[in-house]
C-alpha positions in Angstrom: 206.4 222.8 91.1 204.4 225.9 92.0 202.0 225.4 89.1 201.3 221.8 90.3 200.5 223.2 93.8 198.1 225.7 92.4 196.4 223.0 90.3 196.1 220.8 93.3 194.6 223.7 95.3 192.2 224.4 92.4 191.1 220.7 92.3 190.6 220.7 96.0 188.6 223.9 95.9 186.4 222.4 93.2 185.6 219.5 95.5 184.7 222.0 98.3 182.7 224.3 95.9 179.4 223.7 97.7 180.6 224.5 101.2 179.5 227.8 102.7 182.8 229.0 104.1 183.0 232.6 102.9 181.4 234.8 105.6 179.0 237.7 104.8 180.6 241.1 104.4 177.8 243.1 106.1 174.6 242.5 108.0 171.9 241.1 105.8 174.3 239.3 103.4 174.4 235.6 103.4 177.3 233.2 103.5 178.8 232.4 100.1 180.0 229.0 98.9 183.7 228.4 98.1 182.7 228.2 94.4 181.1 231.6 94.5 184.2 233.0 96.2 186.4 231.5 93.5 184.2 233.2 90.8 184.6 236.5 92.6 188.3 235.9 92.8 188.4 235.1 89.0 186.5 238.3 88.1 188.1 240.8 90.5 191.6 239.2 90.9 191.4 239.3 94.7 189.7 236.7 96.9 186.9 237.8 99.2 187.7 238.0 103.0 187.7 234.6 104.5 188.4 232.7 101.3 192.1 233.6 101.3 192.5 232.4 104.9 190.6 229.2 104.1 192.7 228.5 101.1 195.9 229.0 103.2 194.6 226.6 105.8 193.7 224.0 103.2 197.1 224.4 101.5 199.0 223.9 104.8 196.8 221.0 105.7 197.6 219.4 102.3 201.3 219.9 103.0 200.9 218.6 106.6 202.8 221.6 108.0 201.7 221.7 111.6 204.2 224.2 112.7 202.7 227.0 110.5 199.1 225.8 110.5 197.9 227.8 113.6 198.4 231.3 112.2 196.1 230.9 109.1 193.4 229.3 111.4 193.7 232.3 113.7 193.5 234.7 110.8 190.3 232.9 109.5 188.8 233.0 113.0 189.5 236.7 113.2 187.7 237.3 109.9 184.8 235.3 111.2 184.7 237.2 114.4 184.5 240.5 112.5 181.4 239.4 110.6 177.8 239.6 111.7 176.5 236.1 112.6 173.1 234.9 113.5 173.9 232.8 116.6 170.2 231.8 117.0 170.1 230.1 113.6 173.5 228.5 114.2 172.4 227.1 117.5 169.2 225.9 116.0 171.0 224.1 113.2 173.4 222.5 115.7 170.5 221.2 117.7 168.9 219.9 114.5 172.0 218.1 113.6 172.3 216.5 117.0 168.6 215.6 117.1 168.7 214.1 113.6 165.0 213.8 113.1 165.2 211.8 109.8 167.2 209.0 111.3 165.0 209.0 114.4 161.9 208.7 112.2 163.5 205.8 110.3 163.7 203.9 113.5 160.1 204.9 114.4 158.9 203.6 111.1 160.6 200.3 111.6 159.0 200.0 115.1 155.6 200.9 113.6 156.1 198.1 111.0 157.0 195.6 113.7 153.9 196.6 115.8 151.7 196.2 112.8 153.0 192.7 112.1 152.6 191.9 115.8 149.0 193.2 115.7 148.2 190.7 112.9 149.7 187.8 114.8 149.0 188.5 118.5 147.2 191.2 120.4 145.3 192.9 117.6 143.8 195.9 119.4 146.7 197.1 121.7 149.5 196.7 119.2 147.5 198.4 116.4 146.8 201.4 118.7 150.5 201.5 119.7 151.5 201.3 116.0 149.1 204.2 115.2 150.4 206.5 117.9 154.1 205.8 117.2 153.3 206.6 113.5 151.7 209.9 114.6 154.8 210.7 116.6 157.1 209.8 113.7 155.0 212.0 111.3 155.2 215.0 113.7 159.0 214.6 114.0 159.3 214.1 110.3 157.3 217.3 109.6 159.5 219.2 112.1 162.5 218.0 110.2 161.2 219.0 106.8 160.1 222.5 108.0 163.5 222.9 109.7 165.4 221.9 106.5 163.3 224.5 104.6 164.2 227.2 107.1 168.0 226.4 106.8 167.9 226.5 103.0 166.0 229.8 103.1 163.6 228.6 100.4 166.4 227.8 98.0 166.4 224.5 96.1 
């Protein structure tokens, strides 16, 4: 029974391997993925701070044990509170996710297409100018999105 629970946890962690949930240990370090934390746990025998609390949270969630689920979340939060975070970058990424420039640009490109079709059929000059300036706006927003995505990834592929 216990082996089965450990296997289920391992499978669940493999699915979460690309999430950055292991906080940095000191200033200047970066967040680690769950997969990197599991590798550290395999080599050293002890999980890094934050990973143990996350594993406990995910185990309790899998068991649907609501009565005991607040303590591991509090423990994980306390580990996060002890770590140096860059709130400016976190706030910027939250803004970026709410703004969603790539989806916004997709709508702008559709509008440009419709204005271009309209300029062929109806008012050639005004609709063509409008399509051009909406396209310029979409390209500026798209460039902002690409540069922001590069900043978040820190130059990693």
